C-alpha positions in Angstrom: 0.1 0.0 -0.1 2.9 2.3 0.8 6.0 1.6 -1.2 9.0 3.0 0.4 9.7 5.9 -1.6 6.1 7.2 -1.8 6.0 6.7 1.9 9.2 8.5 2.4 8.1 11.6 0.1 4.6 11.7 2.1 6.4 12.0 5.4 8.9 14.6 4.2 6.0 16.8 2.7 3.9 16.3 5.9 6.8 17.1 8.1 7.5 20.4 6.1 4.3 21.5 6.2 4.2 20.8 10.1 7.3 23.0 10.2 5.7 25.7 8.2 2.7 26.1 10.7 5.6 26.8 13.3 7.9 29.1 11.2 5.1 30.9 9.3 5.9 32.6 6.1 9.7 32.8 6.4 10.0 29.2 4.9 7.7 30.1 1.9 9.8 33.4 1.0 13.0 31.6 1.4 12.3 28.1 0.2 9.1 28.7 -2.2 9.8 29.3 -5.8 9.9 33.2 -6.5 10.8 33.6 -10.1 12.4 36.9 -9.7 14.5 35.6 -6.9 15.4 32.3 -8.9 16.7 34.0 -12.0 19.0 36.1 -9.5 20.6 33.2 -7.9 18.4 31.6 -5.6 18.5 28.4 -7.8 17.7 26.0 -4.8 14.1 27.1 -5.0 13.2 25.2 -7.9 13.9 22.1 -5.8 12.7 23.2 -2.3 9.4 24.7 -3.4 7.9 21.1 -4.2 8.2 20.3 -0.3 5.9 23.4 0.6 2.1 23.8 0.8 -0.4 26.5 1.5 -3.0 24.7 3.2 -4.3 21.4 4.3 -6.5 20.8 1.4 -3.3 21.4 -1.0 -1.0 19.0 0.6 -3.8 16.4 1.1 -5.0 16.4 -2.4 -1.2 16.2 -3.7 -0.2 13.4 -1.4 -3.5 11.6 -2.3 -2.7 11.8 -5.9 1.2 10.9 -5.0 -0.1 7.9 -3.2 -2.8 6.8 -5.9 -0.6 6.8 -8.9 3.1 6.9 -7.3 2.4 3.6 -5.7 2.0 1.8 -9.1 4.9 3.5 -10.8 7.1 2.7 -8.0 6.4 -0.8 -8.4 7.1 -0.7 -12.0 10.1 1.3 -11.9 11.7 0.8 -8.5 12.4 3.5 -5.8 15.4 5.0 -7.5 14.0 5.6 -10.9 10.7 6.8 -9.4 12.5 9.3 -7.1 14.5 10.8 -10.1 11.1 11.0 -12.3 9.4 12.5 -9.4 12.0 15.2 -8.7 12.6 15.9 -12.3 9.1 16.7 -13.0 9.1 19.0 -9.9 12.0 20.7 -11.2 10.9 20.9 -14.7 7.5 22.5 -13.4 9.3 25.2 -11.6 11.5 26.2 -14.3 8.7 26.4 -16.7 6.7 28.3 -14.2 9.8 30.7 -13.6 10.3 30.9 -17.5 6.6 31.9 -18.0 6.6 34.8 -15.2 10.3 35.5 -14.9 9.6 38.9 -13.1 7.2 37.6 -10.7 7.7 38.3 -6.8 4.7 35.8 -5.9 6.1 32.5 -4.5 4.9 29.3 -6.0 4.8 26.2 -3.6 3.4 22.7 -3.6 4.1 19.2 -5.3 1.6 19.8 -7.9 4.0 19.9 -10.7 5.5 16.6 -9.6 2.1 14.8 -9.1 1.0 16.1 -12.5 4.1 14.3 -14.1 3.1 11.0 -12.2 -0.4 11.7 -13.9 1.2 11.8 -17.2 3.4 8.9 -16.4 0.4 6.6 -15.4 -1.6 7.6 -18.4 1.5 6.7 -20.8 2.3 3.3 -19.1 -1.3 2.3 -18.5 -3.5 4.0 -21.1 -6.4 1.8 -20.8 -6.7 1.7 -17.2 -9.9 3.3 -15.9 -9.7 6.4 -13.7 -12.7 8.1 -12.1 -12.8 11.6 -12.9 -14.2 13.5 -9.8 -14.3 10.0 -8.4 -17.5 9.6 -10.3 -16.9 9.7 -14.0 -14.7 6.5 -15.4 -12.3 7.5 -18.0 -9.5 5.9 -19.6 -6.1 7.0 -18.3 -4.9 8.4 -21.9 -8.0 10.4 -22.1 -7.6 11.4 -18.6 -4.3 12.9 -19.2 -5.6 14.9 -22.0 -8.5 16.3 -20.4 -6.4 17.3 -17.6 -3.7 18.8 -19.7 -6.3 20.8 -21.8 -7.9 22.1 -18.5 -4.4 23.5 -17.1 -3.4 25.0 -20.5 -6.8 27.0 -21.0 -6.8 27.9 -17.3 -3.3 29.2 -17.3 -4.4 31.6 -20.0 -6.3 33.5 -17.1 -3.9 36.0 -16.0 -6.1 36.5 -12.7 -5.8 32.7 -11.7 -4.1 32.2 -8.4 -2.9 28.6 -9.3 0.4 28.1 -11.3 -1.1 26.0 -14.0 1.9 26.3 -16.0 3.7 24.5 -13.5 1.3 21.5 -13.7 1.8 21.8 -17.4 5.7 21.8 -16.9 5.7 18.8 -14.8 3.6 17.2 -17.5 6.0 18.2 -20.2 9.4 17.3 -18.6 7.7 14.0 -17.7 6.8 13.3 -21.2 10.5 14.3 -22.3 12.0 11.9 -19.8 9.8 9.2 -20.8 10.1 9.5 -24.7 13.9 10.3 -24.5 15.0 6.6 -24.8 12.8 6.0 -27.7 14.0 9.1 -29.3 17.4 8.2 -28.6 16.9 4.6 -30.0 15.3 6.0 -33.0 18.1 8.4 -33.9 20.6 5.5 -33.2 18.8 3.5 -35.8 18.7 6.3 -38.2 22.4 7.0 -37.7 23.0 3.2 -38.4 20.8 3.4 -41.4 22.6 6.3 -42.9 26.0 4.5 -42.1 24.8 1.6 -43.8 23.6 3.4 -46.8 26.9 5.2 -47.0 28.9 2.0 -46.8 26.6 0.5 -49.6 27.4 3.6 -51.8 31.1 3.2 -51.2 30.7 -0.6 -52.1 28.7 0.1 -55.2 31.2 2.7 -56.0 34.1 0.5 -55.5 32.4 -2.2 -57.2 31.8 0.0 -60.5 35.4 1.2 -60.3 36.7 -2.4 -60.1 34.5 -3.5 -63.0 35.9 -0.5 -65.1 39.5 -1.2 -64.3 38.8 -5.1 -65.0 37.2 -4.2 -68.4 40.3 -1.8 -69.3 42.9 -4.5 -68.2 41.1 -7.1 -70.2 40.9 -4.8 -73.2 44.6 -4.3 -73.0 45.5 -7.8 -72.4 43.3 -8.6 -75.3 45.3 -6.4 -77.5 48.6 -8.0 -76.3 47.3 -11.4 -77.2 46.6 -10.2 -80.6 49.4 -7.8 -81.5 52.1 -8.5 -78.9 53.2 -6.1 -76.0 55.0 -3.8 -78.7 51.5 -2.7 -79.8 50.7 -0.9 -76.6 51.8 2.7 -76.2 53.7 3.9 -73.3 50.4 5.5 -71.9 48.6 2.1 -72.3 51.5 0.4 -70.5 51.3 2.6 -67.6 47.5 2.3 -67.2 47.9 -1.4 -67.4 50.6 -1.5 -64.7 48.4 1.1 -62.6 45.3 -1.0 -63.1 46.8 -4.3 -62.3 48.7 -2.8 -59.1 45.1 -1.5 -58.0 43.3 -4.8 -58.6 45.9 -6.8 -56.8 45.7 -4.4 -53.8 41.9 -4.7 -53.5 42.2 -8.4 -53.9 44.4 -8.8 -51.0 42.0 -6.5 -48.9 39.3 -9.0 -49.6 37.4 -7.0 -52.4 36.0 -9.8 -55.1 37.6 -8.9 -58.3 35.5 -11.3 -60.4 
């Protein structure tokens, strides 16, 4: 029910939330993600903001989603890869949020970017798994992810929204890039291998044509020698015969088929 990394993340988030209740706003303004401060050197904020929350409802929802989807993903990936993915989505969410509003002095807090990344991963790994939207409407995971992303995008266009919608989208975006990267790298590797194969074949065919032309030239000159004798060859023809014979011999020694 509670895989080790999911359990650890929930404990850390709850502990930090309790610490916030004691310390007050000082933690939010120093460890929350303030885009203006982030671009002026407060780079740790893009990591630490993930563990701060603004209210009980905020942390409850995020931890619920972390538990619901994170436990399945951790069982599939293992604790280490799950943690890397979770933190990457959180950092990516913060970076995108800071890029969209670079001069904002308003702090962004919460694990929402990371948990939206978990939603994305669940939808990609288990696309046909049913999810109950608002705990009532059954919808396949792949469509659920699309609906959630669309809602966040259009909600983010509202400048008066107090929610960091683009942070949510950032978590999904970086999660998507992380999950697709091995496939893209494999395709790039295959494309490179195919390119090298074609180049090799081009060299082979070019060399084959060259060998055939040289062989034809040698045969023509030898034919002339058989009919008229060596004296019938001009100096230029003798030179070409020697050069062609030398090349054919070299290629034969290298394993190139001459005939």
